[in-house]
Each structure stands twice: as C-alpha cells, then as structure tokens.
C-alpha positions as CSV (number, residue, x, y, z in Angstrom):
1,M,34.3,-4.8,0.1
2,M,31.4,-3.5,-1.9
3,K,28.2,-5.4,-1.2
4,F,25.7,-6.3,-4.0
5,Y,22.6,-4.3,-3.5
6,K,20.2,-7.0,-4.7
7,F,16.9,-5.5,-3.3
8,T,17.8,-2.1,-4.7
9,L,18.5,-3.6,-8.1
10,L,15.2,-5.6,-7.8
11,V,13.2,-2.4,-7.1
12,A,15.0,-0.5,-9.9
13,L,14.1,-3.3,-12.4
14,A,10.5,-3.4,-11.1
15,L,10.2,0.3,-11.6
16,L,10.9,-0.2,-15.3
17,I,7.5,-2.0,-15.7
18,P,5.3,1.0,-15.0
19,L,7.8,3.4,-16.5
20,L,8.0,1.6,-19.9
21,M,4.6,0.0,-20.3
22,P,2.3,1.6,-22.9
23,P,0.0,4.3,-21.6
24,S,-3.4,3.0,-20.6
25,N,-6.4,3.9,-22.8
26,I,-8.8,3.3,-19.9
27,P,-10.8,6.5,-19.3
28,G,-10.4,7.9,-15.8
29,V,-10.3,11.0,-13.7
30,E,-7.3,13.2,-14.8
31,I,-5.6,14.7,-11.8
32,P,-3.1,17.4,-13.0
33,G,0.5,16.6,-11.9
34,L,-0.4,13.2,-10.5
35,D,2.2,11.5,-12.8
36,K,4.9,13.8,-11.3
37,V,3.9,12.8,-7.7
38,V,4.1,9.1,-8.8
39,H,7.6,9.7,-10.3
40,C,8.7,11.5,-7.1
41,G,7.3,8.6,-5.0
42,M,8.8,5.8,-7.1
43,F,12.3,7.3,-7.0
44,G,12.0,8.3,-3.4
45,F,11.1,4.7,-2.5
46,L,14.1,3.4,-4.6
47,T,16.4,5.8,-2.8
48,L,15.1,4.7,0.7
49,V,15.6,1.0,-0.3
50,L,19.2,1.8,-1.2
51,Y,19.8,3.6,2.0
52,I,18.2,0.9,4.1
53,E,20.2,-1.8,2.3
54,H,23.4,0.1,2.7
55,Y,22.7,0.4,6.5
56,I,22.0,-3.4,6.7
57,Y,25.4,-4.1,5.0
58,Y,27.6,-1.5,6.6
59,K,25.8,-0.4,9.8
60,N,26.2,3.3,9.0
61,L,24.7,6.1,7.0
62,M,25.6,6.3,3.4
63,T,27.7,9.4,3.0
64,S,28.9,9.0,-0.6
65,Y,26.8,10.8,-3.1
66,K,28.0,8.6,-6.0
67,Y,25.0,6.4,-5.5
68,V,22.7,9.4,-5.6
69,A,24.4,10.4,-8.9
70,M,23.8,6.9,-10.2
71,L,20.1,7.1,-9.2
72,I,19.8,10.4,-11.1
73,G,21.5,8.8,-14.1
74,Y,19.0,5.9,-13.8
75,A,16.2,8.5,-13.9
76,V,17.6,10.1,-17.1
77,C,18.1,6.6,-18.6
78,T,14.4,5.7,-17.9
79,E,13.3,8.8,-19.7
80,I,15.5,8.0,-22.7
81,L,14.1,4.5,-22.8
82,Q,10.6,5.9,-22.7
83,Y,11.4,8.1,-25.7
84,M,12.9,5.2,-27.6
85,S,9.9,3.0,-26.9
86,G,7.8,4.9,-29.5
87,Y,4.7,5.0,-27.3
88,R,6.1,7.1,-24.4
89,S,7.9,10.5,-24.5
90,F,10.9,12.1,-22.9
91,D,9.8,14.6,-20.2
92,I,12.4,16.8,-18.5
93,F,9.8,17.5,-15.7
94,D,9.6,13.7,-15.0
95,I,13.4,13.8,-14.4
96,C,12.9,16.8,-12.1
97,A,10.2,14.9,-10.2
98,D,12.5,11.9,-9.9
99,V,15.3,14.1,-8.6
100,V,13.0,15.7,-6.0
101,G,12.0,12.2,-4.8
102,I,15.6,11.2,-4.5
103,I,16.6,14.4,-2.6
104,L,13.6,14.0,-0.3
105,A,14.4,10.4,0.5
106,V,18.1,11.4,1.2
107,I,16.8,14.0,3.7
108,V,14.4,11.6,5.3
109,A,17.1,8.9,5.6
110,N,19.5,11.4,7.2
111,I,16.8,12.6,9.7
112,L,15.9,9.1,10.7
113,Y,19.5,8.0,11.1
114,K,20.3,11.0,13.3
115,K,17.2,10.4,15.4
116,K,18.2,6.7,15.9
117,F,21.9,7.5,16.4
118,P,22.2,11.1,17.8
119,P,25.7,12.6,17.9
120,Q,27.5,12.2,21.2
C-alpha cells in the first residue's frame, strides 16, 4: 500500500513560495552563483525529506527512482511556472542545480542508510 507523503508534499509546496515570489528590489551583496547553491540546497532538502519519510513508512531504503524522476519533473515545472509568472525567468541552469541537489541527497541518503544498516 502506497503511503501519502504528507511532509514531502508540504515541503514541496513551501518551496513554491521562494521559487515563485517576485525578485526582491532590496540592494544587497551579489554573490555569483549563490542562487544555484540555494536551488541545489532546496531540492536536496526536499529529496532528503522524501527519503526520510519513505524510511519511516516502509523501514527500508527507497530503491525506486520513479520518485527521483518525479522530483526532477517538479524542478522543471517550477521553472516553467517561473517563466509563466511574468516576473521570473526560465533558467536551465537552475534545473541543473536542482538535479545536482537531488543526486547529492540520494547519495547522502544511501551512505547514511548503509552506515546504519551495513550489509551482513
């Protein structure tokens, strides 16, 4: 029976707020590439929440990559929504940063699981 990933869904919805809100006009220090690091971190966090919630429900490591594909699809959808908003733009490099965050989180989740439950 498939469980409802309510915390993962909540985080995914919460990520829409910073991803879709208008850019700030507040002057500040510009750090090149910082937005890509933020994208990587947000999607890495979302992926870890998904893996943790899966573990809580099923007591095992998520091995199906259909959820990873869904997260990548979500990343693409957020960029399309940004483009459609009129005050944000579509950026393929944001999608790349999102995918890097997802992949890094999958690697971290696998390492942590294998440390906690070493093969016998």
